C-alpha positions in Angstrom: 151.0 183.8 -44.7 147.9 183.6 -42.8 146.6 180.3 -41.3 143.1 179.0 -41.8 141.3 178.3 -38.7 139.5 175.0 -38.0 136.2 176.5 -37.8 136.5 178.5 -40.9 133.8 178.4 -43.7 136.1 176.8 -46.2 136.8 173.8 -44.0 133.1 173.3 -43.3 132.4 173.4 -47.0 134.9 170.7 -47.7 133.5 168.5 -45.1 130.0 168.9 -46.6 131.2 168.0 -50.0 133.0 164.9 -48.6 129.8 163.8 -46.8 127.7 164.2 -49.9 130.2 162.2 -52.0 130.3 159.4 -49.5 126.5 159.3 -49.3 126.3 159.3 -53.1 128.8 156.4 -53.3 126.8 154.5 -50.7 123.6 155.0 -52.5 125.2 154.0 -55.8 126.6 150.9 -54.2 123.3 150.0 -52.7 121.6 150.5 -56.0 124.1 148.3 -57.7 123.7 145.6 -55.0 120.0 145.8 -55.2 120.0 145.5 -59.0 122.3 142.5 -58.8 120.0 140.9 -56.3 117.0 141.5 -58.5 118.8 140.1 -61.5 119.9 137.1 -59.5 116.4 136.4 -58.2 115.0 136.7 -61.7 117.6 134.4 -63.2 117.0 131.8 -60.5 113.2 131.9 -61.2 113.9 131.6 -64.9 116.2 128.7 -64.3 113.7 127.0 -62.0 110.8 127.4 -64.4 112.9 126.0 -67.2 113.9 123.1 -65.1 110.3 122.3 -64.4 109.3 122.4 -68.0 112.4 120.6 -69.3 112.8 118.2 -66.3 113.6 114.6 -67.2 111.8 111.9 -65.1 114.0 109.9 -62.9 114.5 106.1 -63.3 112.3 105.5 -60.3 109.5 107.6 -61.8 109.8 105.7 -65.1 109.7 102.3 -63.3 106.7 103.3 -61.3 104.9 104.5 -64.4 105.7 101.3 -66.3 104.4 99.2 -63.4 101.2 101.1 -63.3 100.7 100.7 -67.1 101.4 97.0 -66.8 98.8 96.6 -64.2 96.1 98.6 -66.0 96.7 97.6 -69.6 97.9 94.1 -70.6 100.6 94.1 -73.2 100.5 92.2 -76.5 102.8 89.5 -75.2 100.7 88.9 -72.2 97.5 88.7 -74.3 99.2 86.2 -76.6 100.3 84.2 -73.6 96.7 84.0 -72.3 95.4 83.0 -75.7 97.9 80.2 -76.3 97.8 78.9 -72.7 96.6 75.2 -72.6 92.9 74.9 -72.0 91.7 73.3 -68.8 90.4 69.8 -69.2 86.7 69.5 -68.7 85.2 66.2 -67.6 81.9 65.4 -69.4 79.3 63.8 -67.2 78.9 60.1 -67.8 75.5 59.3 -69.2 74.4 55.7 -68.5 72.7 54.1 -71.5 69.3 52.5 -71.0 68.2 49.2 -72.6 66.2 51.2 -75.1 69.3 53.3 -76.1 71.4 50.1 -76.6 68.7 48.6 -78.7 68.6 51.8 -80.9 72.4 51.7 -81.3 72.2 48.0 -82.4 69.4 48.9 -84.8 71.5 51.8 -86.3 74.5 49.5 -86.6 72.5 46.8 -88.4 71.1 49.3 -90.9 74.6 50.6 -91.6 75.9 47.1 -92.3 72.9 46.3 -94.5 73.6 49.5 -96.6 77.3 48.4 -96.9 76.3 45.0 -98.1 73.7 46.2 -100.5 76.2 48.7 -101.9 78.1 45.7 -103.4 75.3 45.1 -106.0 76.1 41.4 -105.9 73.9 38.8 -107.4 73.1 35.8 -105.2 71.7 32.4 -106.0 68.4 31.5 -104.4 69.0 28.6 -101.9 65.6 26.9 -102.7 62.6 27.6 -104.9 59.8 27.8 -102.3 57.9 30.8 -101.1 58.7 32.7 -97.9 56.4 31.5 -95.1 57.8 33.5 -92.3 59.9 36.7 -92.6 62.9 37.7 -90.6 61.9 39.7 -87.5 65.0 41.1 -85.7 63.5 44.4 -84.3 60.1 43.0 -83.2 59.0 39.8 -81.5 57.2 37.2 -83.5 54.9 34.5 -82.2 56.3 30.9 -82.3 53.5 28.4 -82.8 55.9 25.6 -81.9 57.3 27.1 -78.7 54.1 28.9 -77.8 55.8 32.2 -77.0 57.0 35.5 -78.5 60.6 35.7 -79.6 62.9 37.2 -82.2 62.9 35.4 -85.5 66.5 35.9 -86.6 66.2 34.1 -90.0 64.0 33.7 -93.1 61.8 30.6 -93.5 61.5 29.3 -97.1 59.0 26.6 -97.8 60.5 23.4 -99.2 59.8 19.7 -99.5 61.7 17.2 -97.4 64.8 16.1 -99.2 64.8 19.2 -101.5 68.3 20.4 -102.6 69.7 23.4 -100.9 72.3 25.5 -102.8 74.9 27.9 -101.6 73.9 31.5 -102.3 77.5 32.6 -103.0 81.1 31.3 -103.1 82.9 30.8 -99.8 84.3 28.3 -97.4 82.4 25.9 -95.2 83.4 27.0 -91.7 81.3 24.7 -89.6 78.7 21.9 -89.7 76.6 21.5 -86.5 74.0 19.1 -85.3 71.6 20.1 -82.5 68.2 19.2 -81.1 66.5 22.5 -82.0 67.6 23.3 -85.5 68.7 19.9 -86.8 71.8 20.1 -89.0 73.2 23.5 -89.7 75.9 24.3 -92.3 77.8 27.6 -91.9 79.4 29.2 -94.9 81.9 32.0 -94.6 81.3 33.8 -97.9 84.0 35.7 -99.8 82.0 38.9 -99.5 82.3 38.9 -95.7 78.9 37.4 -94.9 78.3 34.4 -92.6 75.3 32.4 -93.8 73.6 29.7 -91.7 71.5 27.0 -93.5 69.4 25.4 -90.8 67.0 22.4 -90.8 69.1 20.1 -93.1 69.5 16.4 -93.1 72.6 14.9 -91.4 74.0 13.7 -94.8 75.6 16.8 -96.2 77.2 17.3 -99.6 80.1 19.3 -98.3 82.8 19.0 -95.7 84.1 21.5 -93.2 86.9 23.6 -94.6 85.8 23.0 -98.2 85.7 25.9 -100.7 82.5 26.0 -102.7 81.2 28.0 -105.6 77.9 29.9 -105.8 75.0 27.6 -106.6 76.8 24.5 -105.4 74.7 21.9 -103.6 75.5 21.8 -99.9 72.7 19.4 -98.6 69.0 18.6 -98.5 66.0 19.9 -96.4 65.4 17.9 -93.2 63.5 19.0 -90.1 63.6 22.0 -87.7 62.3 20.7 -84.3 61.9 24.3 -82.8 59.8 25.3 -85.8 58.0 22.1 -86.6 54.6 23.7 -86.4 55.4 25.8 -89.5 55.9 22.8 -91.7 59.0 21.6 -93.6 61.2 24.5 -94.7 64.7 25.9 -94.9 65.7 28.4 -92.2 68.5 30.7 -93.5 70.2 33.3 -91.4 72.7 36.0 -92.4 75.3 37.6 -90.1 78.0 40.2 -90.4 80.3 41.3 -87.6 78.2 39.2 -85.2 75.0 41.0 -86.1 71.9 39.5 -87.7 70.7 40.9 -91.0 67.5 40.3 -93.0 68.2 37.7 -95.7 65.4 39.1 -97.8 67.1 42.4 -98.0 70.7 41.3 -98.1 70.4 38.3 -100.5 67.5 39.6 -102.5 65.2 36.7 -101.6 61.6 37.6 -102.4 
């Protein structure tokens, strides 16, 4: 049997085949590795892109977003709280009334009382039968021929003879009987309708006593003298008050 020499063509051929096979395997392995790497990179990109699209905001992000929304847009509860919050107290400037304003207020009050009294539609007895010689003047000053000055005339003067009977205009109680140097004797009757009626210029001998209950038309006294109005002749001076305010007897009692 003959031996093959190392440098024979057959051995060279086997070596070439082995080198080609190794190179082919290396190329195949590199291709497989490269394919795997490409697939891995593509998968990672796909996963990263999906994560960005489907990413859920963290708690910190949500909190920050809520805080910004709270600062920019008030919620319904905060709006309600602002609406129902107590209003600040405001102090109105104090306006000091002048004498003219006080007079107007008194005038309005007197007119209101007069309307209330007239609304009762009561029928009053005339205290004496004479004519009116001087009207009541509460709002304007009237000249006094006796005192020689201008002053408010708070009552109604009815002409009467000295000693003439004076009657009560309504039922009530004699609350006071006074004697002074200006108006002579004065009888004050607190009527049941709430009026206080003053009969001035009477004689000292009265027909009633203090505290006595009297009926409408009852005789209470007789005409005497009124020193502070002596220049106007003998007459009855009658005044009407309610709530410490003078009213016009002609309007309230219907004396014409």
